[in-house]
LOVEX-691230 format. One record per residue (C-alpha): residue in three letters; x, y, z. Coordinates in steps of 0.05 Angstrom, whole numbers, plus 5000, padded with zeros to 4 digits. Layout:
! residues N
+------+------+------+------+
: type :    x :    y :    z :
+------+------+------+------+
:  ala :    X :    Y :    Z :
...
+------+------+------+------+
This chain:
! residues 234
+------+------+------+------+
: type :    x :    y :    z :
+------+------+------+------+
:  unk : 9785 : 9714 : 5328 :
:  unk : 9716 : 9700 : 5355 :
:  unk : 9658 : 9697 : 5308 :
:  unk : 9585 : 9701 : 5327 :
:  unk : 9540 : 9644 : 5307 :
:  unk : 9471 : 9667 : 5286 :
:  unk : 9416 : 9638 : 5329 :
:  unk : 9358 : 9599 : 5298 :
:  unk : 9287 : 9604 : 5321 :
:  unk : 9231 : 9552 : 5313 :
:  unk : 9198 : 9598 : 5263 :
:  unk : 9257 : 9590 : 5217 :
:  unk : 9250 : 9513 : 5213 :
:  unk : 9205 : 9489 : 5156 :
:  unk : 9155 : 9435 : 5179 :
:  unk : 9165 : 9363 : 5154 :
:  unk : 9115 : 9346 : 5100 :
:  unk : 9082 : 9277 : 5113 :
:  unk : 9078 : 9229 : 5054 :
:  unk : 9012 : 9226 : 5018 :
:  unk : 8964 : 9170 : 5036 :
:  unk : 8976 : 9108 : 4995 :
:  unk : 8960 : 9034 : 4995 :
:  unk : 8949 : 8983 : 5018 :
:  unk : 8995 : 8947 : 4968 :
:  unk : 9035 : 8881 : 4967 :
:  unk : 8987 : 8846 : 5013 :
:  unk : 9016 : 8778 : 5037 :
:  unk : 9002 : 8724 : 5088 :
:  unk : 9058 : 8689 : 5127 :
:  unk : 9042 : 8619 : 5155 :
:  unk : 9076 : 8590 : 5217 :
:  unk : 9063 : 8516 : 5234 :
:  unk : 9106 : 8464 : 5270 :
:  unk : 9090 : 8409 : 5219 :
:  unk : 9125 : 8402 : 5152 :
:  unk : 9074 : 8371 : 5106 :
:  unk : 9090 : 8356 : 5034 :
:  unk : 9029 : 8398 : 5013 :
:  unk : 9036 : 8470 : 5035 :
:  unk : 8963 : 8478 : 5055 :
:  unk : 8960 : 8416 : 5100 :
:  unk : 8966 : 8420 : 5175 :
:  unk : 8962 : 8361 : 5223 :
:  unk : 8902 : 8361 : 5269 :
:  unk : 8920 : 8384 : 5339 :
:  unk : 8977 : 8428 : 5316 :
:  unk : 8977 : 8504 : 5326 :
:  unk : 8971 : 8551 : 5267 :
:  unk : 8990 : 8625 : 5263 :
:  unk : 8974 : 8668 : 5203 :
:  unk : 9002 : 8738 : 5196 :
:  unk : 8979 : 8789 : 5145 :
:  unk : 9019 : 8850 : 5123 :
:  unk : 9016 : 8904 : 5070 :
:  unk : 9050 : 8969 : 5049 :
:  unk : 9002 : 9025 : 5069 :
:  unk : 9005 : 9098 : 5088 :
:  unk : 8976 : 9106 : 5139 :
:  unk : 8977 : 9034 : 5166 :
:  unk : 8919 : 8993 : 5143 :
:  unk : 8867 : 8960 : 5186 :
:  unk : 8864 : 8884 : 5181 :
:  unk : 8805 : 8838 : 5190 :
:  unk : 8805 : 8761 : 5186 :
:  unk : 8748 : 8719 : 5163 :
:  unk : 8737 : 8643 : 5152 :
:  unk : 8684 : 8621 : 5102 :
:  unk : 8652 : 8690 : 5107 :
:  unk : 8651 : 8690 : 5183 :
:  unk : 8690 : 8745 : 5220 :
:  unk : 8746 : 8719 : 5265 :
:  unk : 8791 : 8774 : 5292 :
:  unk : 8815 : 8843 : 5276 :
:  unk : 8890 : 8853 : 5272 :
:  unk : 8950 : 8829 : 5232 :
:  unk : 8952 : 8760 : 5263 :
:  unk : 8903 : 8703 : 5274 :
:  unk : 8925 : 8646 : 5320 :
:  unk : 8893 : 8577 : 5325 :
:  unk : 8922 : 8541 : 5386 :
:  unk : 8896 : 8472 : 5366 :
:  unk : 8872 : 8461 : 5295 :
:  unk : 8810 : 8418 : 5291 :
:  unk : 8775 : 8387 : 5231 :
:  unk : 8726 : 8445 : 5229 :
:  unk : 8785 : 8493 : 5224 :
:  unk : 8796 : 8474 : 5151 :
:  unk : 8778 : 8525 : 5099 :
:  unk : 8799 : 8589 : 5064 :
:  unk : 8823 : 8644 : 5110 :
:  unk : 8816 : 8715 : 5083 :
:  unk : 8855 : 8776 : 5106 :
:  unk : 8823 : 8843 : 5087 :
:  unk : 8865 : 8906 : 5092 :
:  unk : 8833 : 8975 : 5089 :
:  unk : 8866 : 9043 : 5086 :
:  unk : 8822 : 9091 : 5125 :
:  unk : 8846 : 9153 : 5086 :
:  unk : 8848 : 9127 : 5015 :
:  unk : 8789 : 9080 : 5024 :
:  unk : 8828 : 9027 : 4985 :
:  unk : 8813 : 8955 : 5005 :
:  unk : 8855 : 8894 : 4989 :
:  unk : 8841 : 8820 : 5002 :
:  unk : 8888 : 8759 : 5004 :
:  unk : 8869 : 8687 : 5020 :
:  unk : 8904 : 8624 : 5043 :
:  unk : 8879 : 8552 : 5048 :
:  unk : 8886 : 8511 : 5111 :
:  unk : 8870 : 8436 : 5107 :
:  unk : 8867 : 8395 : 5172 :
:  unk : 8894 : 8324 : 5162 :
:  unk : 8901 : 8266 : 5209 :
:  unk : 8971 : 8246 : 5185 :
:  unk : 9020 : 8296 : 5158 :
:  unk : 9071 : 8266 : 5110 :
:  unk : 9135 : 8303 : 5100 :
:  unk : 9173 : 8305 : 5034 :
:  unk : 9224 : 8255 : 5063 :
:  unk : 9169 : 8206 : 5083 :
:  unk : 9136 : 8210 : 5015 :
:  unk : 9203 : 8198 : 4981 :
:  unk : 9215 : 8137 : 5025 :
:  unk : 9146 : 8109 : 5007 :
:  unk : 9158 : 8119 : 4933 :
:  unk : 9227 : 8085 : 4936 :
:  unk : 9198 : 8027 : 4975 :
:  unk : 9141 : 8018 : 4925 :
:  unk : 9189 : 8019 : 4866 :
:  unk : 9235 : 7968 : 4899 :
:  unk : 9175 : 7922 : 4914 :
:  unk : 9152 : 7928 : 4842 :
:  unk : 9221 : 7909 : 4816 :
:  unk : 9224 : 7848 : 4862 :
:  unk : 9154 : 7827 : 4840 :
:  unk : 9173 : 7832 : 4767 :
:  unk : 9236 : 7790 : 4779 :
:  unk : 9195 : 7737 : 4817 :
:  unk : 9144 : 7732 : 4760 :
:  unk : 9200 : 7726 : 4709 :
:  unk : 9233 : 7669 : 4748 :
:  unk : 9167 : 7632 : 4756 :
:  unk : 9151 : 7639 : 4681 :
:  unk : 9221 : 7615 : 4662 :
:  unk : 9216 : 7555 : 4708 :
:  unk : 9148 : 7537 : 4682 :
:  unk : 9173 : 7539 : 4610 :
:  unk : 9232 : 7495 : 4627 :
:  unk : 9184 : 7443 : 4657 :
:  unk : 9142 : 7444 : 4594 :
:  unk : 9201 : 7427 : 4548 :
:  unk : 9195 : 7355 : 4522 :
:  unk : 9245 : 7306 : 4549 :
:  unk : 9295 : 7278 : 4498 :
:  unk : 9271 : 7213 : 4469 :
:  unk : 9310 : 7152 : 4489 :
:  unk : 9337 : 7111 : 4432 :
:  unk : 9303 : 7043 : 4433 :
:  unk : 9348 : 6983 : 4447 :
:  unk : 9349 : 6940 : 4385 :
:  unk : 9352 : 6866 : 4399 :
:  unk : 9388 : 6838 : 4338 :
:  unk : 9391 : 6767 : 4364 :
:  unk : 9326 : 6747 : 4329 :
:  unk : 9349 : 6781 : 4265 :
:  unk : 9415 : 6744 : 4266 :
:  unk : 9381 : 6679 : 4282 :
:  unk : 9333 : 6689 : 4224 :
:  unk : 9392 : 6699 : 4177 :
:  unk : 9434 : 6642 : 4205 :
:  unk : 9378 : 6590 : 4211 :
:  unk : 9368 : 6579 : 4136 :
:  unk : 9443 : 6568 : 4127 :
:  unk : 9445 : 6519 : 4184 :
:  unk : 9386 : 6480 : 4157 :
:  unk : 9417 : 6478 : 4088 :
:  unk : 9484 : 6457 : 4115 :
:  unk : 9451 : 6402 : 4156 :
:  unk : 9417 : 6375 : 4094 :
:  unk : 9484 : 6373 : 4057 :
:  unk : 9520 : 6342 : 4118 :
:  unk : 9474 : 6294 : 4154 :
:  unk : 9526 : 6284 : 4210 :
:  unk : 9522 : 6359 : 4228 :
:  unk : 9476 : 6379 : 4284 :
:  unk : 9472 : 6452 : 4306 :
:  unk : 9448 : 6432 : 4375 :
:  unk : 9504 : 6381 : 4387 :
:  unk : 9510 : 6308 : 4402 :
:  unk : 9522 : 6280 : 4331 :
:  unk : 9587 : 6264 : 4295 :
:  unk : 9615 : 6316 : 4248 :
:  unk : 9642 : 6293 : 4182 :
:  unk : 9715 : 6314 : 4186 :
:  unk : 9727 : 6306 : 4112 :
:  unk : 9672 : 6355 : 4091 :
:  unk : 9695 : 6426 : 4085 :
:  unk : 9650 : 6479 : 4116 :
:  unk : 9612 : 6525 : 4071 :
:  unk : 9629 : 6598 : 4088 :
:  unk : 9572 : 6642 : 4112 :
:  unk : 9560 : 6708 : 4076 :
:  unk : 9613 : 6759 : 4095 :
:  unk : 9562 : 6807 : 4124 :
:  unk : 9551 : 6760 : 4183 :
:  unk : 9621 : 6727 : 4185 :
:  unk : 9643 : 6656 : 4170 :
:  unk : 9638 : 6592 : 4207 :
:  unk : 9703 : 6557 : 4225 :
:  unk : 9715 : 6496 : 4267 :
:  unk : 9755 : 6508 : 4330 :
:  unk : 9777 : 6437 : 4344 :
:  unk : 9789 : 6373 : 4305 :
:  unk : 9812 : 6303 : 4326 :
:  unk : 9752 : 6288 : 4369 :
:  unk : 9725 : 6319 : 4431 :
:  unk : 9679 : 6378 : 4437 :
:  unk : 9686 : 6438 : 4391 :
:  unk : 9650 : 6501 : 4371 :
:  unk : 9633 : 6537 : 4307 :
:  unk : 9635 : 6613 : 4310 :
:  unk : 9601 : 6665 : 4268 :
:  unk : 9657 : 6715 : 4276 :
:  unk : 9624 : 6783 : 4264 :
:  unk : 9561 : 6770 : 4304 :
:  unk : 9595 : 6733 : 4362 :
:  unk : 9545 : 6675 : 4359 :
:  unk : 9573 : 6609 : 4384 :
:  unk : 9542 : 6542 : 4367 :
:  unk : 9568 : 6484 : 4408 :
:  unk : 9577 : 6415 : 4378 :
:  unk : 9613 : 6351 : 4393 :
:  unk : 9667 : 6323 : 4346 :
+------+------+------+------+
């Protein structure tokens, strides 16, 4: 079966209602630069800079750029081909809705610098500075330790005691006394020794004197503990 489709005329279509004027709202600035400085507002001198402003507005807003109160361009984007030192400052984007009369402003700071340090370069500088500081501290510690070691007093050497004079001083009185009791005894040598006279022992602390040879010839008398030998002739 065939059915007839009713025809529609333009008068039957309801017109689209446009949205009411609104805005501008959510005004933002997008920055595009080739350099990646650690500080967001820094741009190397000689680099290009492009700033783009946008907002939500019905109807679309009109944009105007100014720098330090001086008008630059009208439009959403301001482009600086080569940033110079005098290009530093606060850039202001002003958006105006012609129907609502609402005006919004947003600003961004651009600072022209001779050298633009990236985050990686700054991190490298910080690491190098810390390493140098550690090495410097270690060097100072080693120098101080070495200086203190030099200042330590050297161990005192024990003096060498010459006991020969002490022994002689103790033995001499006994020799003199023995010579008086035995006129034939001579500690230096050369006289006859009375073979029938027994020797008087010396105090035990310094040993005793004993004849080494009888029956004539040369002999010696020893003080045993002090190893002092007195030569004589028999």
